[in-house]
C-alpha positions in Angstrom: 149.6 78.5 118.1 148.6 76.8 114.9 147.4 80.1 113.5 150.7 81.8 114.2 152.6 78.9 112.5 150.4 79.1 109.5 150.8 82.9 109.3 154.6 82.5 109.5 154.7 79.9 106.7 152.5 82.1 104.5 154.7 85.1 105.2 157.9 83.2 104.3 156.4 81.8 101.1 155.3 85.3 100.0 158.8 86.8 100.8 160.5 83.9 99.0 158.4 84.4 95.9 159.5 88.0 95.7 163.2 87.7 96.7 164.2 84.4 95.2 165.1 85.9 91.8 167.7 88.1 93.6 169.7 85.0 94.5 170.1 83.8 90.9 173.4 84.5 89.0 172.7 86.5 85.8 173.6 84.9 82.5 176.9 86.0 80.9 176.5 87.7 77.5 180.1 87.0 76.4 179.1 84.4 73.7 176.8 86.9 72.0 179.5 89.5 71.9 182.0 87.0 70.4 179.6 86.2 67.6 179.2 89.9 66.8 183.0 90.3 66.6 183.2 87.5 64.0 180.5 89.1 61.9 182.3 92.4 61.8 185.6 90.8 60.9 183.9 89.0 58.0 182.4 92.3 56.9 185.9 93.8 56.8 187.2 91.0 54.6 184.2 91.2 52.3 184.8 95.0 52.0 188.4 94.4 51.0 187.4 91.9 48.2 184.8 94.3 46.8 187.4 97.2 46.7 189.9 95.0 44.9 187.3 94.0 42.4 186.4 97.6 41.7 182.9 97.2 43.0 183.2 100.0 45.5 185.2 103.2 45.3 188.2 104.0 47.5 186.4 106.7 49.5 183.3 104.6 50.1 185.5 101.7 51.2 187.4 103.8 53.6 184.2 105.2 55.2 182.7 101.7 55.5 185.9 100.3 57.0 185.9 103.0 59.6 182.3 102.3 60.7 182.8 98.5 60.8 186.0 98.9 62.8 184.1 101.1 65.3 181.5 98.5 65.8 184.1 95.8 66.1 185.9 97.6 68.9 182.6 98.3 70.7 181.6 94.6 70.5 185.0 93.3 71.8 184.9 95.8 74.8 181.3 95.2 75.8 181.9 92.0 78.0 184.4 93.9 80.2 181.9 96.8 80.7 179.1 94.4 81.7 181.4 92.7 84.1 182.3 96.0 85.7 178.6 97.1 86.1 177.2 93.8 87.3 176.3 93.5 91.0 178.4 91.0 93.0 176.5 87.9 93.8 177.0 88.3 97.6 175.3 91.7 97.6 172.1 90.3 96.0 172.0 87.3 98.3 172.5 89.6 101.3 169.5 91.7 100.3 167.4 88.5 99.8 168.4 87.2 103.3 167.5 90.5 105.0 164.2 90.5 103.3 163.4 86.9 104.2 164.4 87.2 107.9 164.4 90.8 108.8 161.0 91.9 107.4 158.9 89.2 109.3 160.9 89.9 112.5 160.4 93.6 112.2 156.6 93.2 111.5 156.2 90.8 114.3 158.0 93.0 116.8 156.0 96.1 115.8 152.7 94.1 116.3 153.7 92.7 119.6 154.7 96.1 120.9 151.8 98.2 119.5 149.1 95.6 118.8 146.6 93.9 121.1 146.7 90.1 120.3 144.9 89.2 123.5 141.7 91.2 122.9 138.7 89.0 122.0 137.0 89.3 118.6 134.1 91.7 118.1 131.6 90.4 115.5 129.5 93.0 113.6 126.3 91.8 115.2 127.7 92.4 118.7 129.0 95.8 117.7 125.5 96.8 116.4 123.9 95.8 119.7 126.4 97.9 121.7 125.2 101.1 123.4 125.3 104.3 121.4 128.8 105.6 121.1 131.6 106.6 118.8 131.8 103.2 117.1 128.2 103.0 116.0 128.3 106.6 115.0 131.3 105.7 112.8 129.4 102.8 111.2 126.4 105.0 110.5 128.6 107.7 109.0 130.1 105.1 106.6 126.7 103.9 105.6 125.5 107.5 105.1 128.6 108.2 102.9 127.8 105.1 100.8 124.2 106.2 100.4 125.3 109.7 99.5 127.1 108.1 96.5 124.4 105.4 95.9 121.0 107.0 96.9 119.1 104.2 95.1 120.4 101.4 97.3 117.2 100.3 99.0 119.0 97.7 101.2 121.2 100.4 102.6 118.3 102.5 103.6 116.6 99.5 105.1 119.6 98.8 107.3 119.9 102.4 108.4 116.3 103.2 109.2 115.9 101.2 112.5 119.4 102.4 113.6 118.2 106.0 113.3 115.3 105.2 115.6 117.7 103.7 118.2 119.9 106.8 117.9 117.0 109.1 118.6 116.9 110.5 115.1 113.2 109.8 114.2 113.1 112.4 111.4 116.0 110.7 109.6 114.4 107.3 110.3 111.1 108.4 108.7 112.9 109.6 105.6 114.9 106.4 105.4 111.7 104.3 105.6 110.1 106.5 102.8 113.2 105.7 100.6 112.9 102.0 101.4 109.2 101.9 100.5 109.9 103.8 97.3 112.8 101.6 96.2 111.9 98.2 97.5 108.1 98.3 97.8 105.6 98.4 100.6 105.4 95.7 103.4 103.9 95.5 106.8 107.2 96.0 108.6 108.3 98.9 106.5 105.0 100.7 106.8 104.8 100.1 110.6 108.4 101.4 110.9 107.5 104.5 108.9 104.5 105.2 111.1 106.4 104.7 114.3 109.2 107.0 113.2 106.7 109.8 112.3 105.0 109.2 115.7 108.3 109.7 117.5 109.3 112.7 115.4 105.9 114.4 116.2 106.4 114.0 120.0 103.8 111.2 120.4 101.1 112.2 117.9 99.7 109.8 115.4 99.5 112.2 112.5 97.5 111.7 109.3 100.6 110.4 107.5 101.5 108.1 110.4 97.9 106.8 110.5 98.0 106.1 106.8 101.2 104.1 107.2 99.8 102.0 110.1 96.6 101.3 108.0 98.8 100.1 105.1 100.7 97.9 107.5 97.5 96.4 108.9 96.2 95.8 105.4 99.4 93.9 104.6 99.3 91.9 107.9 96.0 92.0 109.8 97.5 90.3 112.9 100.7 92.5 113.3 100.5 94.0 116.8 102.3 97.3 116.2 100.0 98.9 113.6 96.9 97.7 115.6 98.3 99.3 118.8 99.1 102.7 117.1 95.7 102.8 115.3 94.0 102.3 118.7 96.1 105.2 120.0 95.0 107.3 117.0 91.4 106.6 118.0 92.1 107.7 121.5 93.8 110.9 120.3 90.8 111.6 118.1 88.5 111.4 121.1 87.0 108.0 120.2 87.8 106.3 123.5 85.3 103.5 123.2 86.6 102.4 119.8 90.2 102.7 121.0 89.4 100.4 124.0 87.7 97.9 121.8 90.7 97.7 119.5 93.1 97.4 122.4 91.1 94.6 124.1 91.0 92.7 120.8 94.7 93.1 120.4 95.3 91.9 124.0 93.1 88.8 123.3 95.1 87.9 120.2 98.5 88.4 121.9 100.4 85.4 123.4 100.6 85.2 127.2 104.4 85.9 127.1 104.3 88.7 124.5 106.5 91.6 125.5 104.0 94.2 124.4 101.1 93.0 126.6 102.0 95.5 129.5 101.8 98.4 127.0 98.4 97.3 125.9 97.1 96.8 129.4 98.4 100.3 130.3 96.7 101.8 127.3 93.4 100.0 128.1 93.5 101.3 131.7 94.2 104.8 130.5 91.4 104.8 127.9 88.9 103.2 130.3 89.9 105.4 133.3 90.7 102.3 135.4 93.8 101.4 137.5 96.4 99.7 135.3 97.0 96.0 136.2 100.7 96.4 135.6 102.5 99.7 136.0 105.7 98.7 134.1 106.7 101.1 131.3 106.1 99.7 127.8 108.9 99.2 125.4 109.5 101.6 122.5 108.8 98.8 120.1 105.3 98.2 121.4 104.1 101.8 121.6 104.7 104.8 123.9 108.2 105.5 125.1 109.5 104.9 128.6 109.9 108.6 129.2 106.3 109.3 128.4 105.0 106.6 130.8 107.5 106.9 133.6 106.3 110.3 134.9 102.8 109.1 135.4 103.4 105.5 136.2 102.6 105.8 139.9 99.5 108.0 139.5 95.9 107.1 139.3 93.9 108.0 136.2 92.4 111.0 137.8 95.8 112.3 139.1 97.4 111.8 135.8 94.6 113.7 134.0 94.8 116.5 136.5 98.6 116.7 136.1 98.2 117.0 132.3 95.5 119.5 132.5 97.6 121.6 134.8 100.6 121.5 132.5 98.4 122.5 129.5 96.8 125.3 131.5 100.2 126.7 132.5 101.5 126.5 129.0 98.4 128.4 127.7 98.9 131.1 130.3 102.6 131.5 129.4 101.7 131.8 125.7 99.0 134.5 126.5 101.8 136.5 128.0 104.4 135.7 125.3 102.6 134.8 122.1 105.7 134.9 119.9 106.9 131.4 121.2 106.2 129.2 118.1 107.5 126.1 119.7 105.2 126.6 122.7 102.2 127.0 120.4 103.1 123.8 118.6 103.3 121.9 121.9 99.9 123.4 123.1 98.2 122.4 119.8 99.4 118.8 120.0 98.5 118.6 123.7 94.9 119.7 123.0 94.7 117.2 120.2 96.0 114.4 122.5 93.3 115.3 125.0 90.7 115.1 122.4 89.8 118.8 122.6 89.8 119.5 118.9 88.0 122.9 119.1 90.6 124.2 121.5 93.4 122.8 119.4 92.0 124.6 116.3 91.6 127.8 118.4 95.2 127.5 119.6 96.4 127.0 116.0 94.5 130.1 114.9 96.0 132.2 117.7 99.4 130.8 116.8 99.0 131.9 113.2 98.0 135.4 114.3 101.1 135.6 116.5 103.6 133.9 114.2 106.8 136.1 113.9 107.6 135.1 110.3 106.5 133.0 107.3 108.6 129.9 108.3 106.7 129.8 111.7 103.4 130.1 109.9 104.3 127.2 107.6 105.2 125.0 110.6 101.9 125.8 112.3 99.8 125.2 109.2 101.7 121.9 108.6 101.1 120.7 112.2 97.4 121.7 112.0 96.9 119.7 108.8 98.6 116.6 110.2 96.2 116.8 113.2 93.2 117.3 110.9 92.4 120.7 112.3 90.3 123.3 110.5 92.0 126.8 110.5 92.0 130.0 108.4 95.4 130.2 106.8 94.8 133.8 105.7 95.1 135.1 109.3 97.5 138.0 109.6 100.7 137.3 111.4 
């Protein structure tokens, strides 16, 4: 109630400041016009004296008398004209009264009929934590519009990058992190964010660029868990299982007992070591692999999971042998071989994909994927 009273007082003060001048009576200009009449009469008398003294000719005197007489008549008739054209006082006061009372009543009625005064407030932090929807998309669009006009705003890119990750736009997130690092400098969090965005954009592959970002993050903060986890994952994908297990065990030993990323580390250790996982809960996206990647194999043993992956890879290879023009399929097969640590087969698949590429754009994508995975291929192969 206090807020409404305060708003009413402020509204009334604002309306009064604008409409109060309408209630004042304008000053009568009659005195000024009477003074003008006296001046013109004195001029007529002075003109007659000059004519009698022979200082001015008869014709010039007649012309001057005519002009002075015209001005005298205009000056004496001006007060009556002003009185005719002036607004009556009651009309001005009526307008002021309507503005003072009617405008606030009309605005309040429109708000009560169309507004929603009973809805609770929505702070910005709460809106940003809300599920993906039209509102967060609108906020992102506004930030993107701002950055389109101010591309050197590093703080804007820093705000937008993690939101892109949450919205499932890892390619945009990676570019946003590159802009942040270019404009604001490198840090452990920014490099780790860049590496994770590239990892997600590449479908779960720690590419050469992602690994370089994680190494930079670890160099800036040797105890940060995220870069250490993904670097261990890179060792695993490169076929260095023992080194990956050692890194993961060291990370687990350094993690607090209630750390939210511990289940992900334990899952990864079990996967690398070929042992049953102590906790089958899916890790969070912040700690490492996504929930979708773990959920399908969560209830399987290590041998069953490996057999399932091998079967999927074999079926994909058979399908590509029958239809070698599927560039997307070749890219998935190359990445799958790399994840399994079968580098030679990954290189062979990349070479076959180049030979079957339907156009130059497909060849460029295949060559780029092979380079990111560190594969040796002959780029001169005929499409």
